[in-house]
C-alpha positions as CSV (number, residue, x, y, z in Angstrom):
1,X,149.5,6.1,71.1
2,X,151.7,3.2,70.1
3,X,153.9,2.4,67.1
4,X,151.2,0.7,65.2
5,X,148.6,3.4,65.6
6,X,151.2,6.1,65.1
7,X,152.2,4.7,61.7
8,X,148.6,4.1,60.6
9,X,147.0,7.3,61.9
10,X,149.6,9.9,62.7
11,X,152.6,9.8,60.4
12,X,150.7,11.4,57.5
13,X,149.8,14.4,59.6
14,X,153.4,14.8,60.8
15,X,154.8,14.4,57.3
16,X,152.5,17.1,56.0
17,X,153.5,19.4,58.8
18,X,157.2,18.8,58.0
19,X,156.5,19.4,54.3
20,X,154.8,22.7,55.2
21,X,158.0,23.8,57.0
22,X,160.5,22.4,54.5
23,X,159.3,23.0,51.0
24,X,162.7,22.7,49.4
25,X,165.5,22.8,52.0
26,X,166.3,24.2,55.4
27,X,168.5,27.0,54.2
28,X,169.7,28.2,57.6
29,X,170.7,24.7,58.8
30,X,172.4,23.9,55.5
31,X,174.4,27.1,55.7
32,X,175.9,26.4,59.2
33,X,176.0,22.6,59.1
34,X,176.7,21.4,55.6
35,X,177.8,18.0,56.7
36,X,176.4,15.4,59.2
37,X,177.5,15.9,62.8
38,X,176.2,14.3,66.0
39,X,174.9,16.5,68.8
40,X,172.4,16.8,71.5
41,X,169.9,19.4,72.7
42,X,167.9,19.8,75.9
43,X,164.1,19.9,76.2
44,X,163.2,22.5,78.8
45,X,159.8,23.4,80.3
46,X,159.4,27.2,80.9
47,X,156.1,27.1,82.8
48,X,154.1,24.7,85.0
49,X,151.7,22.3,83.4
50,X,150.8,18.8,82.2
51,X,152.9,17.3,79.5
52,X,151.2,15.6,76.5
53,X,152.6,14.6,73.1
54,X,156.1,13.2,74.0
55,X,155.9,10.3,71.5
56,X,154.6,12.7,68.8
57,X,157.5,15.1,69.6
58,X,160.0,12.2,69.1
59,X,158.3,10.8,66.1
60,X,158.7,14.1,64.2
61,X,162.5,13.7,64.4
62,X,162.6,9.9,63.6
63,X,160.6,10.6,60.5
64,X,163.5,12.7,59.4
65,X,166.1,10.2,60.7
66,X,165.3,7.0,62.4
67,X,168.4,7.1,64.5
68,X,167.4,10.2,66.6
69,X,167.0,9.2,70.2
70,X,165.0,11.0,73.0
71,X,165.9,10.3,76.6
72,X,163.2,11.2,79.1
73,X,161.8,9.9,82.4
74,X,158.5,11.6,81.8
75,X,155.2,10.1,80.5
76,X,152.2,11.9,79.1
77,X,150.0,13.2,82.0
78,X,152.9,14.0,84.3
79,X,153.1,17.4,86.0
80,X,156.1,19.5,84.9
81,X,157.5,22.6,86.5
82,X,159.0,25.8,85.0
83,X,162.8,25.3,84.5
84,X,162.6,21.5,84.5
85,X,164.8,19.5,82.2
86,X,162.3,17.3,80.4
87,X,164.7,15.2,78.3
88,X,167.6,15.1,76.0
89,X,167.4,14.7,72.2
90,X,170.4,13.2,70.4
91,X,171.2,12.8,66.7
92,X,172.4,14.5,63.5
93,X,172.4,18.2,64.3
94,X,170.9,19.0,61.0
95,X,167.9,16.9,61.9
96,X,167.6,18.4,65.3
97,X,167.5,21.9,63.8
98,X,165.2,21.1,60.9
99,X,162.6,19.2,63.0
100,X,162.7,21.6,66.1
101,X,159.8,23.9,65.2
102,X,157.4,21.3,64.0
103,X,158.0,19.0,66.9
104,X,157.7,21.8,69.5
105,X,154.5,23.0,67.8
106,X,152.8,19.6,68.5
107,X,154.3,19.3,72.0
108,X,153.4,22.8,73.1
109,X,149.9,22.7,71.7
110,X,149.1,19.3,73.1
111,X,150.6,20.1,76.5
112,X,148.6,23.3,76.6
113,X,145.3,21.5,76.0
114,X,146.1,18.9,78.6
115,X,147.0,21.6,81.1
116,X,143.8,23.6,80.5
117,X,141.6,20.5,80.5
118,X,143.1,19.4,83.8
119,X,142.3,22.7,85.4
120,X,138.6,22.3,84.5
121,X,138.5,18.6,85.5
122,X,139.6,19.6,89.0
123,X,136.5,21.9,89.2
124,X,134.3,18.8,88.8
125,X,136.0,16.7,91.4
126,X,133.6,15.2,93.9
127,X,130.8,14.7,91.3
128,X,130.0,12.2,88.6
129,X,129.8,14.8,85.9
130,X,132.3,14.1,83.2
131,X,134.0,16.8,81.1
132,X,133.8,16.3,77.3
133,X,135.5,17.9,74.3
134,X,133.8,18.8,71.0
135,X,134.6,18.8,67.3
136,X,135.7,22.4,67.5
137,X,139.3,21.4,66.8
138,X,142.0,22.9,64.7
139,X,141.9,21.5,61.1
140,X,144.3,18.5,60.7
141,X,145.0,18.6,64.5
142,X,142.0,16.6,65.8
143,X,143.8,13.3,66.7
144,X,146.4,15.2,68.6
145,X,144.0,17.6,70.4
146,X,141.5,15.0,71.4
147,X,144.2,12.8,72.7
148,X,145.6,15.7,74.7
149,X,142.1,16.2,76.3
150,X,142.2,12.6,77.6
151,X,145.7,13.2,79.0
152,X,144.4,16.1,80.9
153,X,141.6,14.0,82.4
154,X,138.8,14.8,80.1
155,X,136.8,12.5,77.9
156,X,136.2,12.5,74.1
157,X,132.8,13.3,72.7
158,X,132.2,11.8,69.2
159,X,135.3,11.9,67.1
160,X,133.7,12.9,63.8
161,X,130.4,12.9,61.9
162,X,130.6,9.1,61.4
163,X,131.0,8.4,65.1
164,X,127.5,9.0,66.3
165,X,124.1,10.7,65.9
166,X,123.9,14.2,67.2
167,X,120.8,16.2,66.1
168,X,121.5,19.9,66.4
169,X,119.3,22.8,65.7
170,X,119.7,22.8,61.9
171,X,119.1,19.0,61.7
172,X,115.9,19.5,63.7
173,X,114.9,22.4,61.4
174,X,115.6,20.2,58.3
175,X,113.5,17.4,59.8
176,X,110.6,19.6,60.8
177,X,110.9,19.2,64.6
178,X,112.6,17.3,67.5
179,X,110.3,14.2,67.3
180,X,110.6,14.0,63.5
181,X,114.4,14.2,63.7
182,X,114.7,11.5,66.4
183,X,112.3,9.2,64.6
184,X,114.2,9.6,61.3
185,X,117.5,8.9,63.0
186,X,116.2,5.9,64.8
187,X,114.9,4.4,61.6
188,X,118.2,5.1,59.7
189,X,121.0,4.6,62.2
190,X,122.1,1.1,63.4
191,X,120.6,0.2,66.7
192,X,124.1,0.3,68.4
193,X,124.4,4.0,67.9
194,X,123.1,6.4,70.6
195,X,121.0,9.3,69.5
196,X,121.7,12.7,71.1
197,X,119.4,15.7,70.6
198,X,120.2,19.4,71.2
199,X,117.4,21.2,73.1
200,X,117.0,24.8,74.0
201,X,113.9,24.8,76.1
202,X,111.7,22.5,78.2
203,X,109.3,21.9,75.4
204,X,112.1,20.5,73.3
205,X,113.3,18.4,76.2
206,X,109.8,16.8,76.5
207,X,109.7,16.2,72.8
208,X,113.1,14.5,72.9
209,X,112.1,12.3,75.8
210,X,108.9,11.2,74.2
211,X,110.7,10.4,70.9
212,X,113.2,8.2,72.8
213,X,116.4,10.1,72.6
214,X,119.3,8.5,74.5
215,X,121.1,11.7,75.4
216,X,119.6,15.2,75.7
217,X,121.9,18.2,75.3
218,X,120.8,21.2,77.4
219,X,122.2,23.9,75.2
220,X,122.8,27.5,76.5
221,X,120.1,27.0,79.2
222,X,120.1,29.1,82.3
223,X,120.9,27.3,85.5
224,X,117.3,27.4,86.6
225,X,116.0,25.9,83.3
226,X,118.7,23.3,83.4
227,X,117.8,22.2,86.9
228,X,114.1,21.8,85.8
229,X,115.2,19.9,82.7
230,X,117.3,17.4,84.7
231,X,114.4,16.9,87.0
232,X,112.0,16.2,84.1
233,X,114.5,13.8,82.4
234,X,115.3,11.8,85.5
235,X,116.9,8.5,84.5
236,X,115.1,8.3,81.2
237,X,118.1,9.7,79.3
238,X,121.6,11.0,79.9
239,X,122.1,14.7,80.1
240,X,124.8,17.0,78.7
241,X,125.3,20.7,79.4
242,X,126.7,22.7,76.6
243,X,127.2,26.4,75.9
244,X,128.7,29.1,78.0
245,X,130.8,26.6,79.9
246,X,133.4,28.5,81.9
247,X,135.7,27.5,84.7
248,X,133.8,29.8,87.0
249,X,130.4,28.2,86.1
250,X,131.5,24.6,86.5
251,X,130.8,24.6,90.2
252,X,127.1,25.5,89.6
253,X,126.9,22.9,86.7
254,X,128.3,20.3,89.0
255,X,125.6,21.0,91.6
256,X,122.9,20.6,89.0
257,X,123.9,17.0,88.4
258,X,124.2,16.6,84.6
259,X,126.0,13.5,83.4
260,X,128.2,15.4,81.0
261,X,129.4,18.9,80.3
262,X,131.0,19.6,76.9
263,X,133.3,22.5,76.1
264,X,134.7,23.6,72.8
265,X,137.2,25.8,74.7
266,X,139.3,22.7,75.6
267,X,140.6,22.6,72.1
268,X,139.9,26.0,70.5
269,X,141.0,28.3,73.3
270,X,143.7,26.5,75.3
271,X,147.0,28.4,75.3
272,X,150.1,26.6,74.4
273,X,152.5,25.5,77.2
274,X,155.9,27.2,76.8
275,X,158.5,24.5,76.1
276,X,161.9,25.0,74.3
277,X,164.8,23.1,72.9
278,X,168.0,24.8,74.4
279,X,171.7,24.3,74.7
280,X,172.4,22.4,71.5
281,X,176.0,21.3,71.2
282,X,178.1,18.8,69.2
283,X,179.0,15.5,70.8
284,X,181.7,14.5,68.4
């Protein structure tokens, strides 16, 4: 994330989040700090993990006041430890108080996803299998959550419905079968787009291959069926394992040799990383 992409793609999300939290005024802050006063507060990590979202965290405050500064030696992707001082935020105390919860919500959520993703990526070390996210993201959080996956070492699957062709069970049902769905997609979609097909058994795998699918998703297959599917596909298409992907099962999936493994849990089930703003004090 840089200043240009932040302004174009991210600021609207952050402003909406701030509006959700401040519908009229910050009553508590206005009660104890009616006038501007400079201060600082420390960002403290309360558990081990991977940090993600530092620029987003700072951006929340600068949208309220462009003069707020954030001093840190960390970068997204760095390992952090419980009790570690992550940085110091300086500015108008009223801004520090009013932006605190929104900024932390982003930082905690993104760092939690990066941490969880990294723990799964480590299970795939030593193989060429790549870990992918899905579209199972929190509404209005997709750019943040998918970015956090990449910070944790994972890869992004398609970003949205306009990003690629993925023919799932209901698309196949609507088209009348795997072959019909692939043929229709090939005729409609630009040639630069890859076509991925979700399959649930070996008959569907063969249909997808014969129709010329670029990527074949092996959805909720047993390990034995997946091994046979990978053998049948060979190098004629890329393979993706999906469904019932757990940290414990990744070792077996790695041994099967699929090209990709996708997991919705990266974004829908990752716990937040506990991070707090503490020790606020005036500096003037």
